[in-house]
Each structure stands twice: as structure tokens, then as C-alpha cells.
C-alpha positions as CSV (number, residue, x, y, z in Angstrom):
1,X,-94.5,-98.6,-39.1
2,X,-95.2,-94.9,-38.9
3,X,-96.3,-93.2,-42.1
4,X,-94.1,-90.6,-43.7
5,X,-92.8,-89.2,-47.0
6,X,-89.2,-88.4,-47.8
7,X,-88.2,-85.1,-49.5
8,X,-85.7,-85.0,-52.3
9,X,-82.9,-84.5,-49.7
10,X,-84.2,-87.6,-47.8
11,X,-85.7,-85.6,-44.9
12,X,-88.5,-87.7,-43.5
13,X,-91.9,-85.9,-42.9
14,X,-93.9,-88.0,-40.6
15,X,-97.7,-88.0,-41.1
16,X,-98.3,-87.8,-37.3
17,X,-96.1,-84.7,-37.0
18,X,-97.7,-83.0,-39.9
19,X,-101.1,-83.8,-38.4
20,X,-100.1,-82.3,-35.0
21,X,-98.9,-79.1,-36.7
22,X,-102.2,-78.8,-38.6
23,X,-104.2,-79.2,-35.4
24,X,-102.0,-76.6,-33.6
25,X,-101.3,-74.1,-36.4
26,X,-104.1,-74.5,-38.8
27,X,-107.1,-75.9,-37.0
28,X,-109.5,-74.7,-39.8
29,X,-107.8,-77.3,-42.0
30,X,-108.5,-80.3,-39.8
31,X,-110.0,-83.0,-42.0
32,X,-109.2,-81.2,-45.2
33,X,-107.3,-82.9,-48.1
34,X,-103.6,-83.3,-47.6
35,X,-102.7,-81.0,-50.5
36,X,-104.4,-78.1,-48.7
37,X,-102.5,-79.1,-45.6
38,X,-99.1,-79.5,-47.4
39,X,-99.6,-76.0,-48.9
40,X,-100.3,-74.5,-45.5
41,X,-97.3,-76.1,-43.9
42,X,-95.0,-75.1,-46.9
43,X,-94.0,-78.7,-47.7
44,X,-95.8,-79.4,-50.9
45,X,-92.7,-79.0,-53.0
46,X,-90.6,-81.6,-51.0
47,X,-93.7,-83.9,-51.1
48,X,-94.0,-83.6,-54.9
49,X,-90.3,-84.0,-55.5
50,X,-89.8,-86.7,-52.9
51,X,-91.0,-90.3,-52.3
52,X,-93.9,-91.7,-50.4
53,X,-93.2,-95.4,-49.5
54,X,-96.6,-96.0,-47.9
55,X,-100.2,-95.2,-48.6
56,X,-101.2,-91.6,-47.9
57,X,-104.1,-90.7,-45.7
58,X,-106.8,-88.4,-47.0
59,X,-105.9,-85.9,-44.3
60,X,-102.8,-85.8,-42.1
61,X,-105.0,-84.6,-39.2
62,X,-106.7,-88.0,-39.2
63,X,-103.3,-89.6,-38.3
64,X,-103.1,-88.0,-34.9
């Protein structure tokens, strides 16, 4: 099963997609903690208000 978190509106944010965006848009954040990556991608609020049904990686860029 692919890792993801759901925002409060039930939108699914897949770890792999977030990692690909980090590598493409913010390469300087590759390997950094997910909170820095969530902030850069502008999805920290949906993350904090949503639900994560599986274990989070340290860094989304590690899931690509």
C-alpha cells in the first residue's frame, strides 16, 4: 500500500508525489525533515488537520 496522509477534506497526499515535487521544485530540501518539506509545498495545514493512517517517513524525498 502506498503511503499518504488525508487532509480534512479527505484529499489524499501521497508521499511519493510529495517526494517527487520536492526533488523537482525544492532540491535543496532533499533529505530534510518532512515538516520543512510540508512548509515548502504549502500543505502543512492540511497535514496537521488531517489524518495519517500509516507511518510517516523522515523525509518525503526518501520515498521516491
